[in-house]
N, C-alpha and C positions, 0 to 999 in steps of 0.2 A: 668535487672538483671544482677548480677554475675551469678547465679545460672544458667539462661539459655544462660551465653554465656559461658561456660561448660559445656551445655548438659547434665544438672542433674537437679534434683526438690528433691522439702523436702521427697518424696519416697527413693530417691537414699543415703538417708543418714539414713535408719531405719533400726532395725533391723526385722527378720523374728519369728516372734511368732509362737509358735502352732506345726501342727507334722511333722519333716524333710520330704523333700521328699526322695521317696527308690523306688526302682525296685529290683524285687527278682523272682526267681523261684524257682520249688520247682519238685524232682521227686521219687515216690516211689514204692515198690515190694512188692509182699505177693508170697508167691511160697508152695508146698503141696505137696509129693509123697507119695504113701502109699506106704508100707516094711508087707510082710505078711499077717493073716488075722484081725492082730488089729495095729498095728505098721504103725508109718505115721512122715518119714522127712521132716521138715518143713524150715522156712525162713521169713522173712520180714526186713525191713527196709525202709531206705530214705536218700536222700541230699537236702539240701537244700542250697539257697543264698542269700542275703540280701547285694545292696550295697546304703546305707543313704547317706544324703550331710544337712548340718544343720549349725547354725551361731552365734556365739557367737556377743554382745554388737559391735555397732559400732565405732571404732579407730578415731575419730573425729580429723585433719588437725591441729586444733588452741588450742585442747589441750590432750597432751600425756603421756598418761596414766602409773604412775610408772619408766616415763622414765627422765632423763635432759634434756636440750636441745640442749647438742652436739649431742646425737643422728636423732633431730627432722629434720635440711639438706639432710640426707643420708634417710631416712625413707623414708619422703614423695615427692623426689626429683624423688621416684619410684611410690607413691599415693600422686599424687597433693590434693585430693580431700580427703583425706582419706581409711581408708580400714572398710573392713568387712571381719574379717575373717571367713573361712569357716572349721567346721571338716568332717571327711570321713571318713563312717565304712564301712566296709566292715567284714561280720559278715558269718559265712560260719557253718550246722550244718549238724554233717554227724550218723547216729546209721542203726546197723545190731542186728538182734539176727535168731541164729539157735539152732535148738534143734532135742531130738526127742522127742515120746509119744509113748505108747502103752497101753496094758489091759490085764494084766495078771490074772487068780483064782479073777477074779470082783477086784483086784486093780487097779488103774488108776497110771500110771506112767509120770515123764516128769522131761527130762533131758535137760539145756537150757544154753547158755550164750549170754549175750547182753553185746555188746558195744558203745559206745558214745562220741564225742569229740566235742567242740564248739570252735571256734578259733576267736575271736575278736580283728581286725585290725584297728590303726589308722591313718588316715595321718590328714595332717593341708595344706589348703589350703589361698590363698589371703593372707598370712599372712607376720609375721616377726619376727627375735628374734633379738632385740634391739640390746642388747652386741655386737651382732656378726657385725653388722656395724660399728666396732671400728674398724674394719678389712679392710685394703684397698682394693675398688674393687668391694666387698660382693655385692649380688643381693638378694639374695637364696629369694623367698615366698611360696616354697611349703617343705615340708617335712614327714617321717615316722615318727609316733610317737610311733609307740609298736606295742604292742601285747600282749593280754590277750591269754590263755587258758586252760580249763576245761579237763577232759576228766573219763570217768567210765569205770569199767569193773566185770559185774558180772557174775557170776555163779550162779545158781541156780536149788535143786532138790527137786522136791514136788511127794508125794506120798498119794492118798485120796482112801477110799472105804466106802460103805454104807452098816453098818449089819441090820438084822433081831432084832434088838432090840426093846421091844416094837414097838410101831408106825416107828422106823427104828431108829439109829443111823449114823450122819455122821461123819466119822476121817479122819482128813488133818492131814498131817505133812510136815515137808522141813528142807531142812538146803540151807543158802545162803554164799556166799564169794563173798563180794564185794572192787575194790582198786579204789580209788579214787586220782587223780593226778591233779595239777595245776599249772602252770605256764607264767611268764609276760618275755616279751623280747622285749628289752631296744630298746627306738627310736633310730636313728642315734644320732653321738653328738652334732647335731649345731639344734636340736630339743628339748633339755633342756640344753646345759650349758651353763656356765655362761662365755663369753670371753670378760670383760673387769672387773677384781677383781679393789677391790672395783669398785661394777655400781648402780648408781641412780636408773638401769633401771630394773626391773622385765626380768630372764633368761627364755632364753628357746620359744619355736613357740607362739605366741599371738594367745590367745584363750588356748592352751589345751598341754600345754608345755611336752615334750615326756614321756616319763619311762624311769627311769634311774634301773634296775633290780638287787638289792641285794640277790637275794633267792640261788644263784650260783648253777642252774640247779633246773628240777622241785621235786615241792615238793609233796611227797604219803605220804596216809595212808591208811591202810587195816581192813578191820570190817568183822566177824564172827556171825554169825543167823543163830538158828533153834529157832521152832516156831513149837507147837501143836497146834491144832484146832478141837474141840469138838462141835455137838452139836446135842442135842436127843431131838424128838420127843415122848415125854411122851403121846400122844393122841392127836387126831385129832385137838385137837384145841390148843393141849397146848404145847407149845418149849422154852429149854431152850440151848445155846450157851457157848460155854467160848473158851480163848486162850492164851495160855502165847508162850512169847517171850523175847528169851535171845540175850543180843547182845552183843559182844567184841569188841571195837575199840583201833587200836593200840596205839591213844593217849588220847584216854579223860576212859579207862579202860571198864567196865562191868556194864549189864542196864537189868534189868527183867519186862520186864511190862505186862500186864494185857489189859482183855479187859473180859464182863459178857455181855449175850443180853438174852431178854428173849422176849416171845410172846405168846398171849391166841386170838385165836377167839372163842368169843361166836357164831356168825352163819358165814355164811360164806359172807355176805355180813357189817362187821364191826368185828374189831382185834385192841387192842391194844399193845404198845411196849414199853420198854426198853432197855438202857445199861448206862454200865458204865466203865470205861476206862481209864488206866493212858496212859503216853506220853515221851519220851525221842528224845531231837534232840542235837544231839551234834554240835558245830560251823562249819557252814561252811569253804572247803577250803579257801575262797576269804576271810570270816572274819577273817580267822587265817594270811594271806602271803596278802592281798592285800596292798600294800603301792602305794603311788602318788601324785604327788603339781599338785593341778590346783590352775586355777586362778578365784578368788569368787570376783564379783562388790558386793560390801558392800554399805548401802546407810549413808552419816554422811549429815548432815545439808541441806539436798537436795538436793546432788548430790551423783552421784556413785562413790565411791573408789578403786580402786582394791586390792588386798591383793592376797599373794598368799598361798595357803591352803594345808596344807599337812596333808594325809592320813598316818599315820604311825602305825604298829604293836605294838598289844598288848603287848607283851614280850619285848618293844625294849625299850631305859634307859633310854627314855625319857616318856614313859606309868609309869615307874618309879618313875620316878620326880616330878610327876603328882599324886603320890596313887592311879593310876589304876589299880582296881584287875584284875588279871588273866582270863583272859576266862574260862568259863564249860558252862558244859551242860547247853540247859534248860527245863525241867519237867513240863509236867500239867497232869490233873485229869478234864477227862469229864465225862458229864452228858446226858441222852437226853431221852424223854417221847415224845407216841404219839402215832397217833389215824389213821385210815386207815376206811374208811367205804364206802357202794353203797346204796346208798336210794335207790334208783331205775333202769334201765334199763337206760345203756348210761351215768348216774350221778357218778362222784367218788370225794368222796375227800377225803384231809389228811391232815390234821396238826401235827408240831412237834415242841417241842422245847428244846433248848439245854443250857448248860452251857459248858465256858471251863477257870479251870484256868491253866497258867500258871506263871510258879514261873520264877526267873531269868531271864527273856526278854532280849534279847542281843538289843541295838539298837548302831545307830554312832552319837557319841556321838558333842558339834559343837565344835568354835574352838579357841582354850586355845593357849594364848600369850606369851610368856617370859617377861613379866613385873613383876612378883615375885622373879623370879630367872637368874643370869648373865649363869651359864651354863644351863638351858633353851634355854634361849637368843640365848649360843653358839650351840648348837645344831640345832636350826633354821637355824640358819646362814648357819650354813656346809650344811643343806640340801636345800639351797635356797628356802627356807617357813618363812612366819610372824609369822603363825601358827600353832595350829597342833591339830588332831582330833581321834579319834581310837573307836574302835569296843566294846562296854564290853557288860557286863548283868549289866543292871541297876535298873527295876522296877519290880513288881508282876502288873497282870496285871487280867482283868476277861470279858469274851464276854455271856452276854444270851440272846438269840434272839429266836425268833418264826416264824418260819415258815409255811404257809397253802397255797394250793394249791386247787381249783375246778375246774373239769373239767364235759364238758357237750359236749358227741357227737349225732347227732340223722342225720334222713335223714329226710330232708325237702320236697322230689318230686321225680317224675321219674328222676334218673341219680342226685339228688340231694342231695349232706350233708354238712352238718355245723357243725364246731368243733368250740364250744367255751372254754378259759381258765380266771380265771381270782386267779393269782396272787399274793402274801401279802411276805417280806420276811423283819421282824422288827428285830431289832440288838442295844443293848446297851453297849460301852467297857467302859472299867473303867478302872484306874491305882486305886492302892489299896494303900490308907491312912494314916496317924495318924492323932489322938483324935483330933492335930488343922484342918484337912483336909487339909494337903500338902499331896502330896504325900509321900512311904517311899522309900527314892533314897537309892542306893547303895554307900557307900564309902561315903557318903555324908561327914560324919565330917571332914574325912581326907579331904577333898577338899575342903572345908567349910576356912578351916585354912589357905587352898594359899590364897584364897579372885579368887576361880576360878566356884564354886557350881555352879553360872548363866549360865557358858559353857559345862558344864556333862550335866543337864537337864533341862527347865525352863518352862514357861509356857506355848512354844509353841509347845513342844514336847509331852507334856504332851496332848495338843489339837487333837493332831495329831493323838493320839487312840482315843480319846473322841469323838472330835466333828469335825475332819477334814470334813468324809466322811457320808457318808446319812443315818439317822436312820431306816429308811423305803424305800421301795423301792416296788410298786403293780404296776403291771403290769395287762391289759387287751385287749388280741386277740382272735382276731374270723377269720376263713378260711371257707371259703364257694368254694366249688365245683360245675358246673351243663357240666356235657359231658367233654368238652376238656377245656374249660373256670375256672380256677381260681383268686379267690379274697380275701388277708388279709391284713386287718387292727389290728392297733396294739397301745393300749395307754399303755408309759411308765410315770408313775412319781417318780421324784428324789424326799427324802423328804430334805429338811431346811442344809444345812452345817453352821458352825459357824469358821470364823478368828479367833483365838487371839493372841496376838503380847508378842514375845519373851518377854518383860518387858526392863525395863533402869533401872533396880538396880540392882548392882552388889550385894549386900547386902541382897534382895530379887528380886531373877528371878520369883517371884511367882504374884510382882505386877503387875499394870497393867501398859498400856505404856498410856501415856498424852500430844498429842505434838500439834502445830499448824496446824491447815489443811488450805491450801491454799485456797479450792471451798468455802468454809464457813466465812474465816477471824477468825476462833475459836479454841481455844486449847480443842480437842476432843480426845476421846479415837481412836487408831488404830483396832481396834475391829470390825468385822464386822458379821451380822448373815446375811448367802443369803438366799435368802426364793427358797420356792419347784417350781419345777418347769415337765410343761409334756411334753414328746415330743410324736409325731404320725410317726408311719409308714404306711405307703402304697404301698402293691406291687400288679398287675397283670400279670396273666400266663395265657400260651395260649399251647396246647400240638401240633405241628403243624402234626407230625410222632409221628410213637409209639417210633422211636427214639430219634426225636427231639423236645425241649419245649421251648421257648423264656418268658423272665419275664424283668419286667418291671420294675423301685421302686422307692420311696423315700424313705430316711431315715433322720426322724426329718424333716418330711414335712414343718412345718409351720415355720421354723428355727428362732426355738427356742433358747435364748442365756440365760448364763445365769446371775443374778445382777451382772452389775457394781461395781467396787470397788468405794466406799465414798470417803477416805478421800484419802487426796494430796503426801500423804507423803508411799501409797502401789502402785500406778499406777509407781511410778520411771519416770516423768516428761512426762506422759503418754505415758508410753513404752510397758505398761503391763494395760491394762484396766479390763481385767478379772483375779482373782485372779491366779498365780504361785500357793499356797501356799495348795489352798481345791478344791475338784472336786467332781461334779455332771456331768452333762452331756460330758462335755466337752464343749466347746469353737471353735465347726468347724463348726457350724449351716448345713444348710441343703447337702444331698446329692442323688445327682439321678445317677439311674447306671440304664442300659439293661445287661442282660446277654441271654447266646445259651448255652445249655445243651445236648451232645451229646450221650447216651448213648446205650453202644454195648451190646447184650446178646450172646458171642461167643459159648455159649453152643450147 
């Protein structure tokens, strides 16, 4: 066959779905030095580095995505079998804290400074910029696509003291000053440039066009905050606590938030507790300033079609033309109540219920096109993009949940212990809805007039909040130790998840999408409910010496996978058997491991 003659098989032309390849290393330190009778200088921090490798979709020689035939001979002279472009990442994290703490007249003082930075570099290999092949002699296949950077520096000053008021009053207060910084380093010119204008080809390196930053340097903001925390024990049974935190952001103004909590201990074996608090989250620097054009593949008529999708800032001219409101902070109110009990020796129970209401939740929109306005289309064309998306405050949400843990520890014989735990988490997330049962959406009237409400917030976006993650997770674990030998057995049940399509109606983005399913030959909804799954973990350990131990085991021992997608439209010609849009326990299958642990006590 042709493939055999070329030394290839079907796997040669496949994408790599799943986790990327990763090589990583890290180092940490922790230091303390006494000063005087009560003082201490301390420092801690660490550095880590991760190098990853992932791929996009295969570029086949017979079908040239997004390009005209004039580039075919030159591109596929280098790649006669087509090519699978790769994204190579270089992630580096560094953080360090240095401080001084002491005690004076029963007051605790702590002054510290923390600095942290993350850099995320991107490279593209085994790829091509199609438009660059209009230049004679070009054969570039690897590109520096640029880098993202985020850093923070935080100064904290905290004091605390316990006063003899009734059964005791704990007082805490502090000040904080923080600087946030965000930057984008452009990639090399060939990673993003269109060398052949006008061109029928997608500009930039295939799979990941490089960054072209317009930020003119790093963007920064500062935040000044002060807090006071009071906790009063009125008796051995009854406690009430409260806290206030005042913050001022240089870009979003001031906010005052509170927390009130109480606890009543009926006996040493049973207590109840509860709290109410408000919250404030300013849009992140990334949500404000991130901008990038990426190649996305969308399904059209059973085929995948490349689209250059641009992420634009919320205050851009394009955002204004589309009626996207300016970013503002998210606010929240949280309630919780719970019990803790020790009915008998070795047995403990905790049960907590909560509700969290978030207003003006920030999302990343879907992709707007330029069909409704020549001005919008012109801006997209100038940016080398077919569509645009934005971070924006879109909806209000509510999360209600219940968490319970039952644990029992006992001795079962000489040198033998058994620890068991049964835990359950049950949560329901909802998007606030109108009387018609549809979500209340910010700026919906403006966007509806432009005919692009579907691209702002649709049925699939709503389901990401409400159905894409399990509503329940139940786990049971048992740890048995006899002398130097140990066994750990754990069962985890992940509840069902539901995928809901974004719909194909621009007039009603919350209508169901019903199209031909090639597997059944019938027109069917692309929605699917994925059944609950139970994963089993098992490990065995042995203490070889006081310092050295060995562990062997398996995660997902029985190789349990999620349900396979039942609609042909969701599988993308068999590329994705498992859903990319909803998540349970993942689809990595069984994982077997062996570890050696060395612990040296230097004291």
